[in-house]
C-alpha positions, -999 to 999 in steps of 0.1 A, spaced: -613 -586 142 -581 -573 159 -575 -598 187 -582 -634 191 -608 -647 215 -602 -674 241 -621 -699 219 -598 -692 190 -566 -696 212 -580 -728 226 -586 -742 191 -551 -733 181 -535 -748 212 -557 -779 208 -546 -783 172 -509 -779 182 -513 -806 209 -529 -830 184 -501 -823 159 -475 -830 186 -492 -862 196 -491 -873 159 -455 -862 155 -438 -874 186 -463 -895 205 -485 -890 235 -458 -895 262 -434 -867 250 -464 -845 242 -476 -848 278 -442 -838 290 -442 -808 267 -477 -797 279 -467 -801 316 -436 -780 311 -456 -754 292 -481 -750 320 -452 -748 346 -435 -722 324 -468 -702 322 -470 -700 360 -433 -692 364 -438 -664 339 -468 -651 358 -447 -652 391 -418 -634 376 -440 -607 361 -456 -602 396 -490 -614 385 -490 -644 408 -495 -635 445 -484 -665 466 -496 -650 498 -531 -646 484 -531 -682 472 -519 -694 506 -546 -674 524 -573 -687 501 -561 -723 506 -560 -720 543 -594 -703 543 -609 -732 524 -593 -757 547 -606 -740 578 -642 -738 563 -642 -775 556 -630 -783 591 -658 -763 606 -685 -782 587 
């Protein structure tokens, strides 16, 4: 098997989170996870993979649909 599946990556990340909780506690681990997720989105934005205009249009479209109903 050449590449990992999403299930395998999820298991690895879950194991690392449990290890961090045991090593430094749940509070600091939560901070690490939050900054990791923020870093992921910043990286996607800097690589041009995150289209803010599309996200804004979708959010406005969903809001307008809920107002009509």
